[in-house]
N, C-alpha and C positions, 0 to 999 in steps of 0.2 A: 277465754274472751278477744274480740282483736278488735284490728283498723286499719285501714288504710288509708295508708301514706305514698304521695304523688300515688296513687293510682297500681301500686302491687298489698296485697295484704301482710300484717304483721299479727306478732304476737302482742298484748300489751294489756296488762290488768283494771282495772275502773281504776280511777281516777280517783284520790283524798291529798286531801294541803292535810298543812306541818304537824298539823293533829291530829289526827287521821278521819278527822271525818269529813263523810265519802262528800265526792264534787260529780253533777249533773253536766255532762257534756254537753254544748248548746248547742243549736240544727241549725242549721246550715242553708236550706232550700228554701227559701221564706218567700216567694211568688202567689200573687192573689192571681185565685176562678176572680172575675168580675160583670153581673149583668149589666152594666152600665155602660160598654166595653174601651172603658179608661187602661184596662192590662190588654196581652198578648191573650189569654185565659179568657174566653168566656165558654158560658159552661150552655153545656152539647151534650145529649142524647148521644149515649156510647164511642165517648170521646175517653172520661178519664177513666185511672181503672187504679183500685185500690194494691197495698205492698200492704198486709196487715198477719197478726197470729191471736191468737183465740189463746194468750195467754198475758200477752203483756196487754196494764190497762188504758196504757195509748193510746194503741190502736183498737181494747174492745170500745174507746165512746166514738170512732166514728164511725162501728160497724153499728153500733144506737142511734145515734143521729139518721144517718142510711136509712133506715130500717123508720125513725116514728115517720122521715117526710116522705116513706111509698120511696124510695129513691133503688134499689132493690135494680131493676130493668134499668132506668141511666145508667149505673158508674155499677162497672163489674169489681171483683176482689179473685186475690188467690192469698190463700190462705199459708203458711212459708209450716214448716214441722214445727210440734214442741219442742223437742232434743235441739237447746244452741250446745257446738260441739267447737271444735278449735276454728275449725274456718265458717264463726260464725252460725246466724239465718238460715238454712233450707230449703228444700222443696222436696216433694217424694208422697210416695201414694199412700201414705200411713190414712186412716181413720180421722172423717173431720181437715185433713191435708188440704189444701187446691190447686195445683201447677201452676207453671206460671207459661201462662196461653200467648204470649207479645212476642221471650225472643225466646221457650225450650229452655234460660235458664236452669242452673244446678243452685244457683248459690244468689243472694238477695242480691251481696256486692256488685255481683254481672249488670244488675240492674242501674244500680252509681255508678260503677264505669258502664255503663254504657249513655250516659247523663254527662257524664263529666271524665274522660279517661284519665285524671290526672290528678280527682281528686284526694281530699286528705279530710280525712271524721271517724265513726263510728256511722257501724253502717245500724240502722233503727228500723223498727215499722214504729209508725203508719208514713209511708210512699206517697202522697196521690203521680199521677201520672199522666205524662196525657198523652194519647197516643198518634194526634194529628205532631205534635213539634216534637217529639220522640225521648222530653223531657223529664223531669222531676219537678216538678211546679212548689213544689211540697212538705214538711219530711217533719211542718212543728204540728203537734197534737189541736190546739187550744186553735190555730188560728185555720186547719181542714177540717172543725168541727161548726166554726162561723161559716166557714167560705161555705158547707151546704145544704148548712141551716139558711141561710140568709140571701145567697146566692142560684140556690139552681128553683126559685119558688115554681117559677113555668111552667119549670115539669118532670114539679113532684104530686103524685096525685094520692099525698098525706094533705086539711086545707093544718098545716103542724107548725104555733109560732116560738121556737122554744127560743126566743131574743129578741120578747116581742119591744115594742115603746112602752114607760113609762116605766118598765121595770130593767132597763141595759145599765145607767147604773149598779148600779143594785146587781148585777151579775158580776159583773166584771170585776166592783170588792169579792163577793164571796169566794167566786173559781185563785185570788189571785189568797182569799186565805187562808181555806184551801192542802193552797201547790204545794206551801214548802213544809209546814205542819204535821199532814198527812197525804198524800199521795205522795209528793216527793219523801214525806218523811219516817218511811216501812221501808224505804232505801239507805235513809241514814242510818236510824239502826242496823238491819242486814248486817250492812257492807260497811261502820262503826271497825276503826282500827285500835282504837282504846276504850278501852272500862269509857273514858269523858264521854268522846263525841260515842257512845254511844248512850249515856244518861243525858244528854241533852236531847237527844234525840229522841228515847223517852217519853222525856217530861214534855216537850213540845208534842209530841203524839199523843199523850192522853187529855195533857188540858186543853188539845182543837177539836177528842174525841168527844169527854164530859159538854165544851161549851154549846157543840153541838147538838148535843143531846137532849140540854134544855131548852135550845133553841124552839128545837121540835114537837117538846109537851103542848106549845098551843098556837105555833102555827104548817103546813103540811106540806111545808116545799121548802129550803135554801130559802129563797126568795118569796115566801109568802105562797100564796093560794093557786099556782098554777106550775108545775112542773119545766124548767128549765136549764138553760149549757150547762147550771153550776151544778143544779141533782145530776146531771151522767159522767161529770167532774169526777162527785161524792160515791157515786155507787161503784165506778169501776173497782177502785180499791177498798169497798166496804162489803163487795160480792166476793176478791179476797184473801179479805183478812180474818174466819175464821180459818181456814183451809190450810193457806200457804206460813202467812201474816205473823201467823201468829206461833206455830214454830221455827219456823227457817230461815223469820227475821226476827228470835227473838220477843218480841212485843206482843209480849205472855202479859202484863198486867192486866188485861177482861180481857172479855173475848166481843164481837158489835150482841151475841146474843146478850151482855148480859147490859148492854143499853137498852132496853125498853122501845123508845122511841126511835131510835137508830135501825132497831131488831125493821121493829116495823116500818121500817119509814124504806129504809133495805125495799122490806117483800113487797111494795106496793109498785117500789121502778118496775123488778125481775116480772109483776104478777100484770103488768104493762101491756097490749098486745103488741106482738115484734121483738121487745129485750130477751126475752128467756130464752129466743131458738140465738139471740147470737151468744149465752156466756152457755163455757162449753170449759165443764169445770176438770173434767181427764187434759184435754188442754195445760189446760192450771198448774194441775198438780206432777204434772208429769214434766213440762217442763220446768217451771220450781225450782222443785228435788235433785233432776236427776242434770241441770247446766251449772249452774251454780258449785261445781268442788271445791272451791274455798271456799265454801261453803258449809256444805257438805261433802267433802270429801266419799263417803261413804254410799252417793249419788241412793240408799234408799226412799224412799216416797209414803210420808206418812201413809196410812189409811185411813186416818179420822178426822175431824167430827163430822157426824151424821144431823144434815140439814135439810128442817123440809122448808122450802124456800116455797109451799104451796097455799105453805098454811093463811088461816085467814087474819090478815096485815091489821082492823083494826082500826084502818086511819080516815074509814069515812066518817067519823065525831066530829071529825073541824071541819070547815070552810076549803070548798075549790076539789080539784079532779084535777087528775092526770090525763095526754091528751089523747084518747078512742078516735 
């Protein structure tokens, strides 16, 4: 791991607090694309480029939203190599990777340096890049999916609304509710440096999974009968859970397949047209098991489990349906 400090790459591990608990760094670029002209960034065809990793759940959110909206021909994409070594995320010709077409960069940090030669901070995915102003618009996944969902409506080829009127406060509350215990909770467990910090993370994580498994017994999605941004945020963690978080991050109290409602719910989202094409389990397993040397020093990639994501999900018993 590393980060840029005054534009120079330095080796630096994960941040933890005085109790050994993992602390996620704040994202830095927080500008907005707006359809009403209230910002310098307007939605336009072939203006914006996404830098992502198939391995990263935060970047995966943006790929799913882009696919569901039908914006693949509007917003272009580069995909980094699954392995993240001492130099950080890098571009390669590995299967599934897509090199940088804009600057022919070798490392993602070069894109950050293009935006700010004196940048200090982590070099993370996703990155939403503006080719017109040659800068990073935003690198906060929750804000990027909101912009893709709400500001590109006129350019979208699919009539899909993931932040519908009447659900918005509920969607925002659900995204906030799952972030710390579930989305970030797996990292809090995996990167904990004390037993106490690990135990707190595990208690929060599995308490939240139990809660949402119960909620999904009589409602189809997190906020009711329609798929929303909140479900995308939940899915990208569930997709990785049994393959990497259960073993690699010691989140082994239970598997997602042990929660019948969560497992059926995750399969329904996976089977929604466009979603499966954004899922690359090979990149996921290669990244986590090989990149986190402090967690897995020998970098041995676990073989299992075998999961049938295409098995019938049974969620048709509940009202509503995913976007088609």
